[in-house]
TIRO-2110 file (N, C-alpha, C; in Angstrom, 1 decimal):
// TIRO-2110
102.0, 187.0, 154.7, N, 1, A
100.9, 185.5, 153.9, CA, 1, A
102.4, 184.3, 153.1, C, 1, A
101.5, 183.2, 153.4, N, 2, A
102.3, 182.2, 152.6, CA, 2, A
102.4, 182.4, 151.3, C, 2, A
103.0, 181.5, 150.4, N, 3, A
103.7, 181.6, 149.2, CA, 3, A
103.4, 179.6, 148.5, C, 3, A
103.1, 179.6, 147.5, N, 4, A
103.2, 178.4, 147.2, CA, 4, A
104.0, 178.1, 145.7, C, 4, A
105.3, 177.4, 145.7, N, 5, A
106.1, 176.5, 144.9, CA, 5, A
105.4, 176.1, 144.1, C, 5, A
105.1, 176.5, 142.6, N, 6, A
104.0, 174.8, 142.1, CA, 6, A
105.5, 174.5, 141.2, C, 6, A
105.8, 173.3, 140.9, N, 7, A
106.3, 172.8, 139.6, CA, 7, A
106.0, 172.0, 138.7, C, 7, A
105.8, 172.6, 137.4, N, 8, A
105.3, 171.7, 136.4, CA, 8, A
106.0, 169.9, 136.2, C, 8, A
105.6, 168.7, 136.5, N, 9, A
106.1, 167.7, 136.9, CA, 9, A
105.8, 166.3, 136.0, C, 9, A
104.7, 166.6, 135.3, N, 10, A
104.2, 165.7, 134.6, CA, 10, A
103.8, 166.9, 133.1, C, 10, A
103.6, 166.0, 131.6, N, 11, A
103.1, 166.7, 130.1, CA, 11, A
101.8, 167.2, 130.4, C, 11, A
100.6, 168.0, 129.5, N, 12, A
99.8, 168.1, 129.7, CA, 12, A
99.2, 168.0, 128.4, C, 12, A
100.2, 167.3, 127.6, N, 13, A
100.2, 166.7, 126.0, CA, 13, A
98.8, 165.6, 126.7, C, 13, A
97.8, 165.4, 126.1, N, 14, A
96.7, 164.2, 125.5, CA, 14, A
95.7, 164.9, 127.2, C, 14, A
95.5, 165.8, 127.5, N, 15, A
95.4, 166.0, 128.5, CA, 15, A
94.1, 167.3, 128.5, C, 15, A
92.7, 167.4, 129.2, N, 16, A
91.8, 168.5, 128.9, CA, 16, A
92.3, 169.8, 128.4, C, 16, A
91.7, 170.6, 128.0, N, 17, A
91.8, 171.4, 127.4, CA, 17, A
92.1, 172.8, 128.8, C, 17, A
91.0, 172.3, 129.5, N, 18, A
91.0, 173.3, 130.9, CA, 18, A
92.1, 173.3, 131.6, C, 18, A
92.6, 171.8, 131.6, N, 19, A
94.0, 171.7, 132.2, CA, 19, A
95.1, 172.1, 131.7, C, 19, A
94.9, 172.2, 130.0, N, 20, A
96.1, 172.6, 129.9, CA, 20, A
96.3, 174.6, 129.9, C, 20, A
94.9, 174.9, 129.6, N, 21, A
94.8, 176.4, 129.9, CA, 21, A
94.8, 176.6, 131.5, C, 21, A
94.5, 176.0, 132.5, N, 22, A
95.2, 176.3, 133.7, CA, 22, A
96.8, 176.3, 134.0, C, 22, A
97.6, 175.3, 133.2, N, 23, A
98.6, 175.5, 133.7, CA, 23, A
99.3, 176.5, 133.0, C, 23, A
98.8, 177.0, 132.2, N, 24, A
99.5, 178.6, 131.0, CA, 24, A
98.6, 179.6, 132.1, C, 24, A
98.0, 179.4, 132.4, N, 25, A
97.6, 180.6, 133.5, CA, 25, A
98.0, 180.7, 134.7, C, 25, A
98.6, 179.4, 135.2, N, 26, A
99.8, 179.8, 136.7, CA, 26, A
100.9, 180.3, 135.9, C, 26, A
100.9, 179.8, 134.8, N, 27, A
102.7, 180.2, 134.1, CA, 27, A
103.4, 179.3, 133.8, C, 27, A
102.6, 177.8, 133.6, N, 28, A
104.0, 177.1, 133.7, CA, 28, A
103.8, 176.4, 132.2, C, 28, A
104.9, 176.1, 131.1, N, 29, A
104.7, 176.0, 129.8, CA, 29, A
105.7, 174.5, 129.6, C, 29, A
106.5, 173.8, 130.6, N, 30, A
106.9, 172.6, 130.5, CA, 30, A
107.5, 172.4, 132.0, C, 30, A
107.4, 171.1, 131.5, N, 31, A
108.3, 170.4, 132.5, CA, 31, A
109.5, 170.8, 133.3, C, 31, A
109.0, 170.7, 134.6, N, 32, A
110.7, 171.1, 135.2, CA, 32, A
110.1, 172.9, 135.5, C, 32, A
109.6, 173.5, 135.1, N, 33, A
108.9, 175.4, 135.4, CA, 33, A
108.5, 175.2, 136.6, C, 33, A
109.1, 176.6, 137.5, N, 34, A
108.6, 176.7, 138.8, CA, 34, A
108.2, 178.0, 138.6, C, 34, A
107.0, 178.2, 139.6, N, 35, A
106.5, 179.7, 139.7, CA, 35, A
106.4, 179.7, 141.1, C, 35, A
106.1, 181.1, 141.7, N, 36, A
105.7, 180.6, 143.3, CA, 36, A
104.8, 181.6, 143.0, C, 36, A
103.6, 181.5, 143.8, N, 37, A
102.2, 182.5, 144.0, CA, 37, A
102.4, 182.6, 145.1, C, 37, A
101.5, 183.7, 145.4, N, 38, A
100.5, 183.9, 146.8, CA, 38, A
99.5, 182.6, 147.1, C, 38, A
99.9, 182.2, 148.3, N, 39, A
98.8, 181.0, 149.2, CA, 39, A
97.3, 181.7, 149.2, C, 39, A
96.0, 182.0, 147.9, N, 40, A
95.1, 182.0, 147.4, CA, 40, A
93.9, 181.7, 147.5, C, 40, A
92.7, 181.4, 147.5, N, 41, A
92.2, 180.1, 147.0, CA, 41, A
91.5, 180.2, 145.8, C, 41, A
91.9, 181.3, 145.0, N, 42, A
92.0, 180.9, 143.4, CA, 42, A
92.9, 180.0, 143.1, C, 42, A
94.1, 180.5, 143.2, N, 43, A
95.6, 179.7, 142.8, CA, 43, A
95.3, 178.2, 143.6, C, 43, A
94.8, 178.1, 144.7, N, 44, A
94.8, 176.8, 145.7, CA, 44, A
93.5, 176.3, 144.5, C, 44, A
92.6, 176.8, 144.2, N, 45, A
91.5, 176.3, 143.0, CA, 45, A
92.3, 175.3, 142.0, C, 45, A
93.2, 176.6, 141.1, N, 46, A
94.2, 176.1, 139.7, CA, 46, A
94.7, 174.9, 139.7, C, 46, A
95.5, 174.6, 141.5, N, 47, A
96.1, 173.8, 141.5, CA, 47, A
95.2, 172.7, 142.0, C, 47, A
94.5, 172.7, 142.5, N, 48, A
93.1, 171.0, 142.8, CA, 48, A
93.4, 171.3, 141.2, C, 48, A
93.1, 171.8, 140.0, N, 49, A
92.3, 171.0, 138.5, CA, 49, A
93.6, 170.6, 138.1, C, 49, A
94.8, 170.8, 138.5, N, 50, A
95.7, 170.0, 137.4, CA, 50, A
97.0, 169.4, 138.8, C, 50, A
96.1, 169.0, 140.3, N, 51, A
97.4, 168.5, 141.2, CA, 51, A
97.9, 167.1, 140.4, C, 51, A
97.5, 166.4, 139.8, N, 52, A
98.1, 165.1, 138.9, CA, 52, A
98.9, 165.5, 137.9, C, 52, A
99.6, 167.2, 137.6, N, 53, A
100.6, 167.0, 136.7, CA, 53, A
101.2, 168.2, 137.3, C, 53, A
101.5, 168.1, 138.9, N, 54, A
102.0, 169.4, 139.3, CA, 54, A
102.8, 168.4, 140.9, C, 54, A
103.5, 169.7, 141.3, N, 55, A
104.3, 169.4, 142.2, CA, 55, A
103.7, 170.8, 143.2, C, 55, A
103.2, 170.5, 144.6, N, 56, A
103.1, 172.0, 145.3, CA, 56, A
104.0, 172.1, 146.6, C, 56, A
104.7, 173.0, 147.5, N, 57, A
105.2, 173.2, 148.2, CA, 57, A
105.4, 175.0, 149.0, C, 57, A
105.1, 174.5, 150.4, N, 58, A
104.6, 176.2, 150.9, CA, 58, A
106.5, 176.4, 151.1, C, 58, A
106.3, 177.9, 151.1, N, 59, A
107.5, 178.6, 150.9, CA, 59, A
107.4, 179.6, 151.9, C, 59, A
108.3, 180.1, 152.7, N, 60, A
108.4, 181.7, 153.4, CA, 60, A
108.6, 182.8, 152.4, C, 60, A
END
C-alpha cells in the first residue's frame, strides 16, 4: 500500500480551529515537521482540509 509524506509548510496561526485540530491529529506541530501516513481515505480527507498548509508526496 502506498504511503503519503506530509510536510507542514505554513503556519496554522490565524487559521480555523478545525484546521489547527487537523494538523495536530496528523502529528504536525510546527513548520517543517514531516510525517508519513498510510494512504487511506481518512488521511486524504484530513490532508484536503489543510491542503493550503501542507505539501504532500507519495513514497514507497
